[in-house]
C-alpha positions as CSV (number, residue, x, y, z in Angstrom):
1,M,-6.6,19.7,6.2
2,R,-3.9,20.9,9.1
3,R,-7.0,21.9,11.3
4,A,-9.0,19.0,10.9
5,W,-9.1,16.5,13.7
6,V,-9.8,13.6,11.6
7,L,-10.4,12.5,8.3
8,V,-12.9,10.0,7.1
9,N,-12.5,8.1,4.4
10,P,-16.0,5.7,3.8
11,S,-14.7,4.3,0.6
12,V,-15.4,0.7,0.2
13,R,-12.7,0.1,-2.5
14,E,-9.2,1.9,-2.9
15,G,-6.2,1.5,-4.8
16,W,-4.3,3.2,-2.4
17,G,-5.4,6.3,0.5
18,L,-3.2,8.7,-0.9
19,N,-5.6,11.5,0.5
20,V,-5.0,9.5,4.0
21,I,-1.1,9.8,3.9
22,E,-1.7,13.5,2.8
23,A,-3.7,14.1,5.7
24,N,-1.3,12.5,8.0
25,A,1.5,14.5,6.6
26,L,-0.3,17.5,8.4
27,G,-1.1,15.7,11.6
28,T,-4.8,14.4,10.7
29,S,-5.2,11.2,11.5
30,G,-7.8,8.9,9.7
31,V,-10.7,6.7,10.2
32,A,-11.7,4.5,7.5
33,Y,-13.1,1.1,6.5
34,D,-10.9,-1.8,6.5
35,V,-10.8,-2.4,2.9
36,A,-7.7,-2.9,0.5
37,G,-5.9,0.2,-0.2
38,L,-6.8,1.7,3.1
39,R,-5.9,-1.2,5.4
40,D,-2.5,-0.3,3.8
41,S,-2.3,3.3,4.4
42,V,-4.0,3.6,7.9
43,R,-2.1,1.7,10.5
44,N,-5.1,0.5,12.6
45,G,-4.6,2.0,16.3
46,E,-1.6,3.6,15.3
47,T,-2.1,6.6,12.7
48,G,-6.0,6.1,12.8
49,L,-8.8,3.7,13.2
50,L,-9.9,0.8,10.8
51,V,-13.6,-0.5,11.2
52,P,-15.1,-3.3,9.7
53,D,-16.6,-2.7,6.0
54,G,-19.8,-1.3,5.7
55,D,-20.5,-1.0,9.1
56,V,-21.7,2.7,9.5
57,E,-22.3,2.3,12.9
58,A,-18.7,1.4,13.5
59,L,-17.5,4.1,11.6
60,A,-19.7,6.8,13.5
61,N,-18.1,5.6,16.8
62,A,-14.8,5.4,15.9
63,I,-15.1,9.1,14.8
64,I,-16.8,9.9,18.1
65,K,-13.7,8.2,19.7
66,V,-11.3,10.0,17.9
67,L,-12.7,13.3,18.6
68,S,-13.6,13.0,22.1
69,D,-10.3,11.4,23.2
70,D,-7.3,13.8,23.4
71,G,-4.8,11.4,24.1
72,L,-5.8,9.0,21.5
73,R,-6.2,12.0,18.8
74,E,-2.5,13.5,19.7
75,R,-1.2,10.4,19.8
76,L,-2.5,9.2,16.4
77,S,-1.4,12.6,15.1
78,R,2.2,12.3,16.2
79,N,2.2,8.6,14.6
80,A,0.5,9.9,11.5
81,I,3.2,12.7,10.5
82,K,6.1,10.1,11.1
83,W,4.3,7.5,8.7
84,A,3.8,9.8,6.4
85,G,7.4,11.1,6.5
86,S,8.2,7.5,5.3
87,F,7.0,8.3,1.8
88,S,8.4,10.4,-0.9
89,W,7.7,10.9,-4.5
90,D,11.8,10.2,-5.1
91,K,11.4,6.9,-3.2
92,T,8.3,5.5,-5.2
93,A,10.4,6.6,-8.8
94,E,13.5,4.8,-7.5
95,E,11.3,1.7,-6.3
96,F,9.1,1.9,-9.8
97,L,12.5,1.8,-11.6
98,K,13.8,-1.4,-10.0
99,V,10.8,-3.2,-10.9
100,I,10.8,-2.1,-14.4
101,N,14.4,-2.8,-14.6
102,H,14.0,-6.7,-13.0
103,V,11.0,-6.8,-15.6
104,F,12.9,-6.1,-18.3
105,K,15.8,-8.3,-17.4
106,A,13.7,-11.2,-17.4
């Protein structure tokens, strides 16, 4: 994945785009449909590109754009690494514990 120039996720439904964040951690940006889950894991124009759901031509054009524009690809890559760095399993566990504690105190 580290050697890839772009991750393409053509899913039409996601709970969360974990594969996008994993690719981001290695400096690979993502191109995906603008659907729930993926719009949460891809920051459009910052860590990757989102295109309208089901628009195959827009998806192809976004892929071509990332592959052909070195400056864009490098900027997305830098931002993707920073974005992925904001996530950790420890932080996730802490936030989940807060939710559990809140629910059981109610």
